[in-house]
C-alpha positions in Angstrom: 8.2 12.8 38.0 9.8 14.2 34.8 13.5 13.2 34.4 15.9 16.0 33.6 17.3 13.7 31.0 14.0 13.6 29.1 13.2 16.1 26.4 9.8 17.7 27.1 8.8 20.6 24.8 7.6 23.6 26.8 4.4 23.6 24.9 3.5 20.1 25.9 0.5 19.8 28.4 1.4 17.3 31.1 -1.2 16.1 33.6 -0.9 15.2 37.2 1.1 12.3 38.5 2.8 11.7 35.1 6.1 9.9 35.0 8.5 10.6 32.1 11.7 8.5 32.3 15.2 9.5 31.1 15.7 9.8 27.3 12.0 9.9 26.5 11.0 12.5 23.9 7.8 14.6 24.2 7.3 16.9 21.2 5.5 20.2 20.9 1.7 20.5 20.8 1.2 17.2 22.7 -1.1 16.3 25.7 -0.3 13.6 28.2 -3.1 12.9 30.7 -3.0 12.2 34.4 -1.3 9.2 35.7 0.4 8.2 32.5 4.0 6.8 32.2 6.4 7.3 29.3 9.3 4.9 29.5 12.9 5.5 28.3 13.4 6.1 24.6 9.6 6.3 23.9 8.6 9.3 21.7 5.3 11.3 21.8 5.3 13.2 18.6 3.5 16.5 17.8 -0.2 16.2 17.4 -0.5 13.4 19.9 -3.1 13.6 22.6 -3.1 10.9 25.4 -5.8 10.5 28.0 -5.2 9.2 31.5 -3.3 6.2 32.8 -1.6 5.2 29.6 1.7 3.4 29.7 4.0 3.8 26.8 7.0 1.3 26.7 10.5 1.6 25.5 11.1 2.6 21.9 7.4 3.1 21.0 6.5 6.1 18.8 3.1 7.7 19.2 2.0 10.1 16.5 4.7 9.3 13.9 4.4 11.1 10.6 1.8 9.5 8.4 3.1 7.2 5.7 0.9 8.6 2.9 1.7 10.7 -0.1 -1.4 12.9 0.7 0.4 14.3 3.7 2.2 17.5 2.9 3.4 18.5 6.3 0.1 19.9 7.6 -0.9 19.5 11.3 -2.6 16.2 12.0 -3.5 14.2 15.0 -3.3 10.9 17.0 -5.6 10.3 19.9 -5.3 7.7 22.7 -8.0 7.3 25.3 -7.5 6.0 28.8 -5.9 3.0 30.3 -4.0 1.8 27.2 -0.8 -0.2 27.3 1.5 0.3 24.3 4.4 -2.1 24.4 8.0 -1.9 23.0 8.7 -0.5 19.6 5.1 0.0 18.6 4.6 2.7 15.9 1.3 4.5 15.6 1.0 7.0 12.8 -1.1 10.1 13.1 -3.7 11.0 10.5 -2.8 12.8 7.3 -5.4 15.6 7.4 -6.3 18.3 10.0 -9.7 16.7 10.6 -10.1 13.1 11.7 -6.9 11.4 12.9 -5.8 8.1 14.2 -7.7 6.9 17.3 -7.0 4.2 20.0 -9.9 4.3 22.4 -9.8 2.9 26.0 -8.4 -0.2 27.7 -6.5 -1.5 24.7 -3.3 -3.6 24.8 -1.0 -3.2 21.9 1.9 -5.6 22.0 5.5 -5.2 20.8 6.6 -4.3 17.3 3.1 -3.6 16.0 2.3 -0.9 13.5 -1.0 1.1 13.4 -1.4 3.2 10.2 -2.8 6.6 9.7 -6.5 7.4 10.4 -7.2 3.9 11.7 -9.6 3.5 14.6 -9.1 0.8 17.3 -12.1 0.7 19.7 -12.3 -0.2 23.4 -10.8 -3.4 24.9 -8.9 -4.6 21.8 -5.8 -6.7 21.9 -3.2 -6.2 19.1 -0.7 -9.0 19.2 3.1 -8.9 18.6 4.1 -7.8 15.1 0.6 -7.0 13.9 0.5 -4.7 10.9 -2.5 -2.4 10.5 -2.6 -0.2 7.3 -4.3 3.1 7.0 -8.0 3.9 7.5 -8.8 0.5 9.2 -11.6 0.2 11.7 -11.4 -2.4 14.5 -14.5 -2.7 16.7 -14.5 -3.2 20.4 -13.3 -6.4 22.0 -11.4 -7.7 18.9 -8.3 -9.8 19.2 -5.7 -9.6 16.5 -3.2 -12.4 17.0 0.5 -12.1 16.4 1.7 -11.1 12.9 -1.8 -10.6 11.5 -1.9 -8.1 8.6 -4.9 -5.8 7.9 -4.9 -4.2 4.5 -6.0 -0.6 4.0 -9.6 0.3 4.6 -10.8 -3.0 6.0 -13.4 -3.2 8.9 -13.3 -5.8 11.7 -16.6 -6.3 13.6 -17.0 -6.4 17.3 -15.5 -9.3 19.4 -13.9 -11.0 16.4 -10.6 -12.9 16.5 -8.1 -12.9 13.7 -5.6 -15.8 14.1 -1.9 -15.3 13.9 -0.4 -14.6 10.5 -3.7 -14.0 8.7 -3.7 -11.5 5.9 -7.1 -9.6 6.0 -8.0 -7.9 2.7 -11.8 -7.7 3.1 -14.1 -7.0 6.0 -14.4 -9.4 9.0 -17.9 -9.6 10.4 -18.6 -9.5 14.2 -18.2 -12.4 16.5 -16.2 -14.7 14.2 -12.8 -16.3 14.1 -10.8 -15.9 10.9 -7.8 -18.2 10.3 -5.4 -19.5 7.5 -4.2 -17.8 4.4 -6.2 -16.9 2.4 -8.2 -16.0 5.5 -11.4 -18.1 6.0 -14.2 -18.4 8.4 -13.1 -20.7 11.3 -16.2 -20.6 13.6 -17.7 -18.3 16.2 -15.6 -16.7 18.9 -17.6 -18.5 21.5 -15.1 -18.6 24.4 -14.6 -14.8 24.4 -18.4 -14.2 23.9 -19.5 -16.5 26.7 -16.8 -16.3 29.3 -15.6 -12.7 28.9 -18.3 -10.7 27.1 -21.3 -12.1 28.9 -23.3 -13.4 25.9 -25.8 -16.1 26.7 -25.8 -19.6 25.2 -28.9 -18.7 23.2 -27.2 -15.6 21.8 -24.1 -17.6 20.8 -26.4 -20.2 19.2 -28.1 -17.5 17.1 -24.7 -16.2 16.0 -23.6 -19.6 15.0 -26.8 -20.2 13.0 -26.4 -16.9 11.2 -22.9 -17.7 10.1 -23.8 -21.3 9.0 -26.2 -19.7 6.5 -23.6 -17.3 5.3 -20.5 -19.5 5.1 -21.7 -23.1 5.1 -25.0 -23.3 3.2 -23.6 -23.0 -0.4 -26.1 -20.4 -1.3 -25.9 -16.8 -2.4 -25.3 -14.0 0.1 -28.8 -12.6 -0.8 -30.4 -16.0 0.1 -28.3 -16.4 3.2 -29.5 -13.1 4.6 -33.1 -14.0 3.8 -32.7 -17.3 5.6 -31.2 -15.6 8.6 -34.2 -13.3 8.9 -36.6 -16.2 8.5 -34.8 -18.6 10.8 -33.6 -16.4 13.7 -35.8 -14.2 15.9 -35.0 -10.5 15.8 -32.3 -9.5 18.3 -29.4 -7.2 18.7 -26.8 -9.8 17.7 -28.8 -10.9 14.6 -29.4 -7.3 13.5 -25.7 -6.4 14.0 -24.6 -9.3 11.7 -27.2 -8.4 9.1 -26.3 -4.7 9.1 -22.6 -5.3 8.9 -22.9 -7.8 6.0 -25.3 -5.6 4.1 -23.1 -2.5 4.6 -20.0 -4.5 3.4 -21.9 -5.7 0.3 -23.1 -2.2 -0.5 -19.5 -0.8 -0.2 -18.2 -3.5 -2.5 -20.8 -2.9 -5.1 -20.2 0.9 -5.0 -16.4 0.3 -5.3 -16.9 -2.0 -8.4 -19.1 0.6 -10.0 -16.6 3.4 -9.3 -13.8 1.3 -10.7 -15.8 0.7 -13.9 -16.6 4.3 -14.5 
């Protein structure tokens, strides 16, 4: 059902069983997949491509112009996968270049008044709380929970199944499986409830994760020594290797950035 009181550009590609309510706005060069619902006063702007069974609530804007001086009006894109819920007054900016773009994958729940900046990537099964602010080029891995009013600065990465507590300002990368709290943000333990009850991780896996982060955050040693201790103390496994890879990649990126700034 498409209300005659909605604006739907003739070039928009609308799938089967799509509902577009009165006063919704669907711009040119957009795609809305099967079974999706666009509520009143929601806007789907040019360059937005939505998969199936998405629900966009009142006042949300999908594919708003990027807030970046590098954007000079060229075509750019915003992609939503399937089964996402985008609540009231959320703003998602599209990318600033013709390649890449902003991406929300599948089964995400983005709560009211949140903002997702240009070229950010939110992976499957993420929860973005009320009033969360995500800057440009941020990566949030699958299963992450960003509690209300968290702030993620430009370019940060958040690892899988992490939790960022409400009001935290994140200015550097958050490794997988952890809880971050307070300001300045600090390690607050392992996200054990989500890992065990919802993600199916075993008690042994959660114990290995906790051991790894004790070496990193609670052993009062260098990062180099902490990683060596993790390799010596914890048997090889997918969770151990994911932590090691994430932390090493983060350290390498920081060193490269410091060298670039010094040139």
